[in-house]
N, C-alpha and C positions, 0 to 999 in steps of 0.2 A: 504494500500500500504506500507507505510514504517513506521518506527519509527520516528516520527517527531522531532521537536526541543524541548527543555526542558519544556517550558510551552506553551500551545497552543496559547492563545491570548496574554499573557504577553510577552513571548519571542518567538513570532511566527516564526521568521526566524531562530531560533535556534532549538527548539525541534520539531516544526511543520515540519521542513524539515528533521530533523534528526532521529526521531524514531517513528512515529506512524501514518503512512499514509495508504491510501488505495485508489486506483483509478483504472483506466482502466487496463484490463488484457487480456490475450489471451492464450488459450490452444495451439493449433496449427491448421492451416488450414488442411483440410482433407488430402491434399497431403503431409504434413510433418509428418513423423513418428519419435517419440522419443523412440527408442528401447533400448535393453539391451547391456551390455558389459562394458569395462572399461580400463583405463590406470593407470599407477602407478607413484608415487613419493616416495621419501624416501626409506624404506625397500622394496626390491624386492620379489615378490612371485615366487615360482618355478612351481606352478600349472598354468593351463590355466586361463586367465583372466575371472572372473565372476562378475556380478553385485553384489555389496554389500561386496565384498572381502575386508577385513581389510588390509590396507597397512602399517599404522603406528599408534601408540598410544602414546601420549605425555601428561604427567601431566601438567596442566596449572593453577589450582587454588585449594586451600583448605581453608575452613572456618569452625570454630566451630559454634555451635548453636548461641552463642552470636554474633559472627561475621556476621552470616546470618541476624540476627535481625537488627543489626546496618546498614548493607547494605540496607535492605528493608526499614527501617524506614527513612533513609536518602533520600529516593525517594518517601516518602509518601505512602508506601504500607503497609497494615495491616500485622502484624506478628503473629497473634494468632495461625496459623496453623504450625508454626515452632516447630519441635520436635528434630531434629538432625542437626549436622553439615553436610557439603557436601564436596565432592571432585570431581573436574572436569578434563576431559581429552579431548584433541583435537584428533579426529579421522580423518585420511586420508583414503579414501576408493574409490573403483572402481565404476564408474557409467557411464552414457552416456550423450552426449550433445543433443541439440534439434533435431539433424539429426540422432541420434542413433549411433554416432561414440564414441569409447572408450575415456574416460577422467577420471579425478579424481575430488573429491570434499572433503571438510572438514566439520566438525560439532563438536558440543560439547556434550559429554556424561557426565552427572552428576549423581553421586551415593550418597545415604545417608550414613552418617558415623554412622550406627546403624540400628536397625529395623530388618526386616525379612531377612533371608539368600537368599531366592528366591524372586525376585522382579518383580512386574508389571512394565510396561513401559509406559511413557507419551511421545508422540510426540508433540513438540512445534515448530511451524513454525512462523518465525519472520516477522515483517512488513518491509516496504520499507527502503532500505539502499542504499545510493549512494557510500559511502566510504567502501571499502572492509574490512578495519580495524575495522569497527563497528560490524561485524558479531559475533555471540555468541562465537565461538571458539577462538576469538582473543580479542575483546573488553570487558572489565569487567565493563559494565554499564547497561543501561536499557534492552539491549538485553538478559541479563542473568536473569532478574527478574523471569520469569516463571520457568526457570530451578532450581533456588535456592528455590523458593516456593514449587514446586512439589517434589524435591529431599529431602528437609528438612522435608517434610510430610511423607517420607518413600517409595517413588517410584523412579525408575531410569528415567532419562529424556534424550531423544535424540533430539537435536536441530540442524537441518541441516543449514549450511550456505547458501545453494543453490549453483548453478553453478556460478563461476566467482567471488565469495565473499570469505572472510576469506583467506585461503591460496590456494584456488583452482585456476587453470589456466584460462586464457581467460577473457572475459567480461561477465558481468551478463546479461542473457536474460530476462530482467525485465518484469514481468507479463506474462511470458510464463508458463502457469499453468502446462502444460504437463511435461516439464522438471523439474519443481519444485516438482512435485509429484514423478517422477522417482528418483530424488535426495533424497527425503524424505523416500521413501520405501527402497532405498539402504542404507540410514543411519540407518534405523531400523535393517537391516541385519548386518551391521557392528557393531552396538551397541550390538547385541546379541553375536557376537564373542568376542568383547572386554569385556563385562560384565562377560562372562564365564572365560576368562583369568584372570580377576581380582578377581575371587572367588565369584561373585555375579550373578549367573545364572538368566535368565529371565523366567517368567512364560508363556509368549506368549500372555497374555492379554494386549491390547493397549488402552490407553485413549488419545484422540486427541484434541489438542487445538491450537490456533494460533491467532495472532492479525493483523488487518488491511490487507495488502496484504496476510499475513500469515493466516488470517481468511478464505479467499477464498481458499488458498492452503489446509488448514485443511479440509474444506468441500470436496474438490476434493480428498484428501487423504482418508477421511472416505469412500467415495464412492468406491475408488480403493480397499481398504481393504475388503469392503463388497463384492466386486466382485472377491476376491481371491488373490489379489496382496500380495506378501509377504508370501503366503501359510500358514505357521504355526502361523501367527499373527491373533488374534481375536479382533475385534473392540468391546470394552465394553461401551464406551461413547464418545460423540462428543460435544465439547464446544468452538466454534469459537467466537471471539470477534471483532465486528465492521469490518466485511469483505465486500469488494465490490462485492457482488454476482450478481448484475444486472448492467452490464456496459452500455449496450445500453439503457435500460429503466430508469435507475436512475443516475448512476455516470456521464456519459457524459453530459446528459441534465443539471445536477446540476452544471457543470462547467460554464454554460452560464446563469442560472437563479438566481444566487446568493446564492445557498445552499452550495457551496464549496467556501471557502475563497480564495482570490487571490494568496497568497503566495504558498499554497499547490497546487492550481490548476495549476500554472505555472510549479512548480517542477514536478508534476505527468505527465502533458501533454508532456513536453519536454522529460522527461526520457522515457516515454512510446513510443513516436513516434520514437525516436532514436533507442531504443532497438528493437521495432517491425519492423522497416525498415531493420534491419540486417537480420531478418528472412523472411519477407514477401514483401519486396520491395514496400513500400508505396510511395516513391519518388526517383527521380534520383539524385537530388542534394538538399542540405539543403535550398537553397534560394527559392525553390518551396514551402516550408512550413513555414520557419522562416524569419521574417523581419531582415533587416540589423540593427545593426551590429551583431545580435545574430546568424545569419546563419553561420558566419565564426568561431564561437567558440562553438556552442552548442554540437556538437558530441564529441569534445575533453573533454568536462566537465564530460561526463558520461563514463569515462574509468576506474573507480574504485579507482583512486588515489586522487580525490578531496573531501575535506570535504563538507558536506551538506551546511554549512553556506557559503562557498566560491562559491558553485554553485548558490545558491540563489542570492548572491550579483552580480553575473555575468549575471543574467537574468532579464528581465523587471518585473514590478510590477503587470502585469495583462496578462491574456491569449490573450486578444485582441491586446495587444502590442507585444506579442510574435509571433503570427501567421500572415501570410499574409492574406489580406482580402479574397482571394479565398479559402485558406485552412481553414480559420475560418468558412466559410460557409459550407465547406465540412465536417467539424467536427460536425456542427450543424445538417446537413442533410446527414449522411453518406450513401455511396453506394459502390458497388464493393468490392474490397479487404478490404478497411477500415471497411466497415460494417461487412464483413465476420469475420475479426479478432475480432471485438467486440462481435459478436454473438457466436464465438467459446468459449468465456470465460463464457458465461451465462448459461451453463447447469449443473453447479456444484450442484444445488439444485433440479435437476430433477431425483430423485431416491427415493427408500423407505429404510430408515435406520431401521434395526432391533434393534439397540442399542438406548438408550435414547439420545435426542439431546436438548441442551440449546444454544440458540443464545443470545449473550449479545450485547447491543448497547446503545448509548446515544442520547437523543432527541436533544441535542444542538451540535451534532457532525457536524462540517463544513468541514470535510475531506471526510468522508464516511457517507452520510445522512442515517438516520435510515430506510428510505424506502427500502434500500438494504436488511436489515434484515427482514423487514415485508414481502417483496416479496419472500424471501427465505423460511421463515416459512410457507407461504401459499403453496409454491411448495412442500415442504416436507410433509406437512400435507395432501395435496391433494393425495399423494401417500400412505397415511396410516401410516406415521411416527409419533412417539411420540415426539412432539416438543413443547418446551416452549420458548417464546421470553421474555427475561428479559430486560425491558426498565429501564435503570439506571437514567432516568430523565435528568435534565438540566446540563449535563456534556459534555465537548468537546471530541475530539478524544482521546487524551492521557488520559483525565480524565476517559473515559469509560474503558480504560485498567487498570488504577490504582485501580478503584473500583472493576472491574470484575475479575482480576487475582486471588485474594485470594478466591473469590466466586467459581471460577472454581475448585480450590483445594478441597473446601468443598463439591462441587457437586460430584467430583470423589470419595471422601471418602464415600458418601452415596451410590453410585452405587456399590462400592466394598463390602460394608456391606450387 
């Protein structure tokens, strides 16, 4: 789901909530269609709005190779793959909201300061973020680790902020997989235009990764590319990290059986219910779902302006203290729209990838239990996919990311060769 707080167990309310989570998700119920089109901000286009049209390009960061190594080492990320410095640009581009209406979104395009003239492209989809300023195109922190790692190894990286995060308008439709995929595909299109303008054209080969919530988005994006989304883009490899691929079968039950820690469970549950209610009407008023005094504040907490730590402090310490007894039972035994929303998110591993796939996960992850990855691997393998599950051992959620992110770069290197 998201990028948690800075250390998972030690500073649980800080990094667990802030950068590396993964929990419940939803594509869209059959009746909701997230289609194409878009709106503009900044520079205006004279042509008809098209999905993926680049609206503006703004330089936001530049680091030499030493600076990249310092950034990564300061976050306990291996630096052996770093070969070049990097330059990053915020892209504003046209896309669509969950209802198919035109809007804009932002994302980070990162290019290597060296290497080949024509570049392969990595798509990196980030984990759960509550505060819009943590998104890759805005916040220079853990959300940029994969961009710096992959760009410094010689590839371009497109990291969408998703809808409603970064400098995009509106509120983020958290765990709405379908709109996250449309925003990701359109970010690839915008990146192709921007890279060409910057004199670093793209080859069309795409390597897909993502962490936590972004791991599930990466899996869905891989499927979309396999089915022809983005047209000229070719999926070369898929490497999600600790994604919540099985909401109904793994993630939601884990909220109640102790496999998901309380701090993350409360954050994910509150965020997910508030965001999904905006799309699918799960409740009429917050008091039907949330206990007092949280019912009066919970929806306002997820408006994109509150830091994760502040949100956690404003919520109770456990899911049972967050939810009313009736809705607690409804979550444990979902039916109707609630169950449909859960199930809509659980088809991301139901396809046959032609490209090689590696799933990375940690056995001690108490945000996204490793059962998610195991079930996903079984689903992909059942369709004849070439899948390897990399169990990183006794590491927590963010630990799985810290260990896996450099390994993903090395995996992409082997595929390219």
